[in-house]
C-alpha positions as CSV (number, residue, x, y, z in Angstrom):
1,M,0.1,0.0,-0.2
2,S,2.0,3.3,-0.8
3,S,-0.9,5.6,0.6
4,L,-3.9,5.8,2.5
5,V,-7.0,8.2,2.3
6,R,-9.7,8.6,5.1
7,A,-13.0,9.0,3.1
8,R,-15.3,9.2,6.5
9,V,-15.0,10.2,9.9
10,G,-18.3,8.8,11.8
11,D,-21.5,11.1,9.8
12,F,-18.5,13.3,8.0
13,S,-17.6,12.5,4.1
14,V,-14.9,13.7,2.4
15,T,-17.4,14.0,-0.3
16,D,-19.2,16.6,1.5
17,A,-15.9,18.6,2.3
18,I,-14.8,21.7,0.4
19,S,-10.9,22.7,-0.6
20,L,-9.0,25.0,1.3
21,D,-9.2,27.3,-2.1
22,D,-13.0,27.0,-2.1
23,A,-13.2,28.4,0.7
24,R,-11.3,31.2,0.6
25,D,-13.1,31.8,-2.6
26,L,-16.8,31.7,-1.0
27,A,-15.0,33.4,2.2
28,S,-14.7,36.2,0.3
29,S,-17.4,35.9,-1.5
30,G,-19.6,36.3,2.3
31,R,-20.8,32.5,1.6
32,L,-18.6,30.7,3.3
33,V,-21.2,30.6,6.4
34,D,-23.7,28.5,3.7
35,H,-21.3,25.8,3.6
36,L,-20.2,25.6,7.2
37,L,-22.1,23.1,9.7
38,S,-24.0,24.2,12.5
39,M,-22.2,23.3,15.9
40,K,-25.7,21.8,16.7
41,D,-25.0,19.2,13.3
42,A,-22.0,18.5,13.7
43,L,-22.2,17.1,17.3
44,A,-25.6,15.4,16.5
45,T,-23.9,12.0,17.2
46,M,-22.5,12.8,20.7
47,P,-25.1,11.5,23.4
48,A,-27.1,14.4,24.8
49,V,-28.3,15.5,28.1
50,T,-31.2,18.3,28.4
51,L,-31.5,20.8,31.0
52,A,-34.3,22.4,32.8
53,P,-33.9,26.4,32.4
54,A,-32.7,27.2,35.7
55,D,-30.2,24.0,35.7
56,S,-29.4,25.6,32.2
57,S,-28.6,29.0,33.5
58,R,-26.4,28.1,36.5
59,F,-25.2,25.2,33.9
60,C,-23.7,28.5,31.1
61,N,-22.6,30.5,33.9
62,G,-20.0,27.1,35.1
63,I,-21.7,26.0,37.9
64,A,-21.5,22.1,37.9
65,V,-25.5,20.8,37.7
66,P,-26.8,17.5,39.3
67,I,-28.0,14.8,36.5
68,N,-30.1,11.9,36.5
69,S,-27.4,8.6,36.7
70,S,-29.1,7.6,33.9
71,Q,-27.6,9.9,31.9
72,V,-24.2,9.3,32.5
73,S,-21.8,8.9,29.4
74,S,-18.2,10.4,29.9
75,V,-18.7,13.2,27.3
76,V,-21.9,14.9,25.8
77,R,-23.2,17.8,24.4
78,V,-25.8,19.9,26.5
79,L,-29.0,21.3,25.3
80,D,-31.8,23.4,26.5
81,S,-35.0,22.5,27.2
82,A,-36.1,24.0,23.8
83,G,-32.9,22.0,22.0
84,S,-30.2,24.5,21.5
85,L,-27.0,23.5,22.1
86,L,-25.6,24.9,25.2
87,A,-22.4,23.4,25.4
88,I,-20.2,20.4,25.9
89,A,-19.5,18.8,29.4
90,E,-18.4,15.8,31.5
91,V,-20.4,14.1,33.4
92,K,-18.7,13.1,36.4
93,S,-19.3,10.9,39.7
94,R,-18.9,12.2,43.1
95,E,-20.4,11.0,46.6
96,D,-23.9,12.8,46.3
97,G,-24.3,11.3,42.7
98,Y,-23.5,12.2,39.0
99,V,-23.2,16.5,38.0
100,L,-22.9,17.8,34.3
101,V,-19.7,19.7,34.6
102,P,-19.3,22.6,31.7
103,H,-16.2,21.9,29.9
104,K,-17.1,24.4,26.6
105,V,-20.4,26.7,26.9
106,L,-20.8,27.3,23.2
107,A,-24.4,28.9,24.2
108,E,-24.8,31.6,21.3
109,S,-27.7,33.5,23.4
110,P,-26.8,36.0,26.1
111,E,-30.7,35.4,27.4
112,V,-29.8,31.9,27.9
113,I,-26.6,32.7,30.3
114,A,-29.1,35.4,32.0
115,A,-32.1,33.5,32.3
């Protein structure tokens, strides 16, 4: 074997990709955003935990929130009650149960954080 080409990673296929030259051209014409996946779509295959509004607010402000142990997976995407992507988080075990610890908050709306 003289070369190896990775044609797919998870749900991402090389047939859906664009070249760097095409990306530059699209960016210069203001159309690159039309060819990008949203964060929500990019993370769609990751296990999800949905938070209630009060927990969403605390969580987006960096506070770990308790969760039901049936939702345990090491790394999860976090959604608010409307299904909007809030963050990527880790589920950690503590003496009193499981908590969801923010790893990267991605909330796009300041209303979510202030709620």
